[in-house]
C-alpha positions in Angstrom: -46.4 -9.0 0.1 -46.3 -6.2 2.6 -44.3 -8.4 5.0 -41.7 -9.1 2.3 -41.5 -5.4 1.5 -41.0 -4.5 5.2 -38.4 -7.2 5.6 -36.5 -6.0 2.5 -36.7 -2.4 3.8 -35.4 -3.5 7.2 -32.6 -5.4 5.6 -31.7 -2.4 3.4 -31.7 0.0 6.4 -29.6 -2.4 8.5 -27.1 -2.8 5.7 -26.9 0.9 5.1 -26.4 1.6 8.8 -23.5 -0.9 9.0 -21.9 0.6 5.8 -22.2 4.1 7.3 -20.5 3.2 10.6 -17.7 5.6 9.9 -18.0 8.9 8.1 -14.5 8.6 6.7 -12.4 5.8 5.2 -8.9 5.3 3.9 -8.4 6.0 0.2 -4.7 6.7 -0.8 -1.2 7.6 0.1 1.1 9.8 -2.1 4.8 9.2 -2.2 7.3 11.5 -3.8 9.8 9.3 -5.6 13.2 9.9 -7.3 12.4 7.8 -10.4 8.8 7.4 -11.2 9.2 4.5 -13.7 11.3 2.5 -11.4 8.8 3.0 -8.6 5.8 2.1 -10.8 7.6 -1.0 -11.9 8.3 -2.0 -8.3 4.7 -1.6 -7.1 3.1 -3.1 -10.1 5.4 -6.2 -10.1 5.8 -6.8 -6.4 2.3 -5.9 -5.2 0.5 -6.6 -8.5 -1.0 -3.1 -8.5 -3.0 -1.8 -11.5 -2.2 1.6 -13.0 -5.2 3.9 -13.2 -5.8 7.0 -15.2 -4.6 10.3 -13.6 -7.7 12.4 -13.8 -6.1 15.9 -13.8 -4.3 17.9 -16.4 -0.5 17.4 -16.5 1.5 19.7 -14.2 4.7 21.4 -15.3 6.1 20.8 -11.8 5.7 17.0 -11.4 4.7 13.8 -13.2 2.3 11.4 -11.5 1.1 7.8 -11.8 -1.8 6.4 -9.8 -1.9 2.7 -8.8 -4.8 0.7 -7.4 -4.7 -2.2 -4.9 -8.1 -3.8 -5.0 -11.2 -1.6 -4.7 -10.8 1.9 -3.3 -7.2 1.7 -2.1 -4.7 3.7 -4.1 -1.0 4.7 -4.1 -0.2 7.9 -5.9 3.5 8.3 -7.0 4.9 11.7 -8.0 8.3 12.7 -9.3 9.2 16.4 -9.3 10.4 17.7 -12.6 13.2 19.8 -11.0 15.5 17.7 -8.9 14.7 18.1 -5.2 16.3 14.9 -3.9 19.1 16.8 -2.1 16.5 18.7 0.0 14.6 15.5 0.8 17.7 13.4 1.5 19.2 16.1 3.8 16.3 15.6 6.3 17.3 13.0 8.8 14.8 10.2 9.4 15.9 9.6 13.0 13.3 9.1 15.7 13.4 12.7 16.9 11.8 13.9 13.6 8.1 13.7 12.8 7.2 12.3 9.4 6.7 9.2 7.3 7.5 5.9 9.1 6.0 3.1 7.0 2.8 1.9 5.4 1.5 -1.7 5.3 0.1 -4.3 3.0 -1.7 -7.6 3.7 -0.7 -10.6 1.7 -2.5 -14.0 1.4 0.8 -16.0 1.5 4.1 -14.7 2.9 6.0 -17.4 1.1 4.4 -16.6 -2.3 5.0 -12.8 -1.7 8.7 -13.3 -0.8 9.2 -15.5 -3.9 7.7 -12.8 -6.1 9.7 -10.1 -4.4 13.0 -11.9 -4.9 12.1 -12.6 -8.6 10.9 -9.2 -9.7 12.6 -6.6 -7.5 16.0 -5.6 -8.9 17.0 -4.1 -5.6 16.5 -7.5 -3.8 17.9 -9.5 -6.7 21.0 -7.4 -6.8 21.6 -7.5 -3.1 21.0 -3.8 -2.5 18.5 -4.9 0.1 18.9 -8.1 2.0 16.2 -10.8 2.0 13.7 -9.8 4.8 13.6 -11.8 8.0 10.2 -13.2 8.8 9.0 -12.3 12.3 5.6 -12.9 14.0 2.9 -10.4 15.1 1.7 -10.8 18.7 -1.3 -12.7 17.4 0.9 -15.1 15.3 0.8 -13.7 11.8 4.0 -13.7 9.8 5.4 -10.2 9.2 8.3 -8.6 7.4 9.7 -5.1 6.6 10.8 -4.4 3.1 11.9 -1.2 1.2 10.8 0.3 -2.1 13.4 1.7 -4.6 13.5 5.0 -2.6 14.1 3.3 0.7 10.5 3.8 2.0 9.7 1.1 4.6 6.7 -1.2 3.8 5.3 -3.5 6.5 4.0 -6.8 5.0 1.6 -8.9 7.1 0.3 -12.3 6.2 -3.4 -12.6 6.6 -4.5 -15.4 9.0 -7.6 -17.5 8.5 -10.7 -15.5 9.4 -11.5 -17.7 12.4 -8.1 -16.9 14.1 -7.7 -13.2 13.2 -9.3 -9.9 12.7 -6.6 -8.6 10.4 -8.5 -9.2 7.1 
């Protein structure tokens, strides 16, 4: 009985040590968007995100929706009540400026993802954005770049089988 207890204690300590390898982990990104409902529609339909409750009192300055992608990964979208799009759009996104570049998602099947994107995204259905071109990562995974309704770039990478890749 003591051996079993010591073995379980050793297993628990090893598991805890592995889980505590890093003192920080990624939780969320916040994007300011021009139209909150359009952006929520895009992310919930294209990426199958779940909306989650915003835990703070409403603000008179902005409206917010929080989305969850699996456990512990969130995207927070906010729309300013007063129109600030002119200020934001006047800032060049050229390479000499520091700021947002893109964020990425992993998908199980690039083909299934592209099919869903073309079916549910009005910007892709209408031709506002062209169908993405599939390229390959250096280790062979399929990859594309897409845009959300505000033009933010999103890098999509197809997960490879675990025995061939560390990108899962």
